[in-house]
Steps between C-alpha positions, in 0.01 A plus 500: 500500500605625837876501575654397825577869557125586466415211752755634748360848463154371595629390838534774763588478865244627749603544855273454801465801736376530867359841584377433855643683794536425867284790638196406284527127566564558868171697533306232330670227719458681839130586426434140390671362807302728734167418338585134498560506886190725566280260299654190654629390155195551293657787313805276403369415147444871420860564637636215295339639176602866573867407563530264201308747270756777592791279429366374177404845378844631589655231265528622145602366159515682178302799636216296661446360849376177638185474705337276753117444489416253782174553681562539877160333578605191311828495694304540828282202428804283414685628809204419729499143362867473545484636856225259584700207370806617691301543823350149453851362439630663824199414714515136392852474637344551852170325447566214265867444399397237250282759321804739484703238323226446255463867434873535471514232232206656320670833482828338383315307234335824382828698472529465116140596450540802734807615314334482166193684625721760649687554173177512306352765728812729503539471124124556428498831690836635370499715186727700278351744245148373595593142401481218760755236572376150564627164638379163372316265740768232479401302807640165372832638400520680835461177691754325272752780541462609861426149653659263252829677447534591869460129583761405245739770639452356844560135382827612328613679819462836340695430176195569291380808699652762267318338205182475709538873573546570133177295413303713755624819341433373142143409611441857632647670195384275216138515618490881528368722228446873418230553261572275196865465600642195669785514760761243408794371710771295329679199661694656790566180692878540469485857611302407807763243593773754447325747742456232761871398471593865544303533820632166626856614444427835677352315799804267496731793496328658803539179688872469415563863599328450836680174552832667447411777740387248755835322487679821608342472838723313744384147582286504814505880503118540494409471872265679734807662662605657166215720362728637233548178332138403536398836336744431216345162444151648516599762247638229268178302523286806441721586203448147365118531525509830326735388234287188432187710494652742248634207282150350507329823418709517180303213346161681467628806308737289290211271383262790442763680289559188292130443446394852422809558273428188303119518445323618193159663471383417155773635272621739769810402700545592871820624650611507864804716591498440883831464695406200719745617775335842497156344543619290796651820647170684456297212650741479799517867573111521462463232753726672750314831445159340554628333818647825635187698426260240627348461155471872419756470224291246305383763248850624440627160457221411264558793282868472507495133375225563246690787351830311470335188353287673241748775393743212419259310273415554137333339203616477132178586323455355153231699306229692680362440847163642386447199277437276789139362492296471824370153601223422735560326830247377749451656843708337768420492865752617768458199708818318381708818546383551854512148620849481362590818703333370816704178491814670373495316171681663210726405203711751322729476204 
């Protein structure tokens, strides 16, 4: 009979690694950008696949890399449909405003379907050790979670929003699979509320600090004849906007760290070792660098963030990863993915 020591010995920690570098990714990115411009956008599906494939193949776990297998032609077909719908929506606002409203409602009603199709597409064409991921076609659950819980959150003036956010994350994780392994997320509703409270306190702190600084200005000092005091007030307001933005940007990485670090993949346990303030700093400085270089720093920013995120993640493997059994998933069109991108529809963890 196996002892607890034997069971513990069977568990080993495998760290993720990211081997991509800026120069390689920059060449792929700049060539893709130029070809997309030259072909008036028709090369963009091939550009998307090339960039994503490089990033996936640069992500490694236990000596093996991930891969991306999407067909650019399928993406092009989906993108043409998406562009056609977007053009129809924009044109209807000038020709028939009533039609624009109907199309807008139709797209809004289709959001859960689009999100599920996008998840199915990306999972179907992502692999590790030649085994594909998959996402279940849970359209009914998507409408219940995305529409139903969002309405309840609104009716409760936002009090249920953290729980609604948790339900969306649980839907994404619990319907994801790798081979014969299921992704499982425990009940983290309390953890979501804790993160939202943290961000609310950070934003409140920013408001208090700015309020205190504003009181230091003499009453009636901000006038057109006193550019110094006006500049001081402007600096305070800009500081408030930046502080509020940084506080708000804390939420995404905090939630992602909680979810990734709590999920199981079969008997294997994920770990996330991110420093959330560090991720916020990376995101902020990436944004500044991209703005200062008119977008040329995008490859550097992408590689920088990917490297930090993956090199601070690991998985406690129980047994042997080679024992995972492949399962068959149906082909999935790229239409949902591309329509979602065209109308800026996305849902993360």
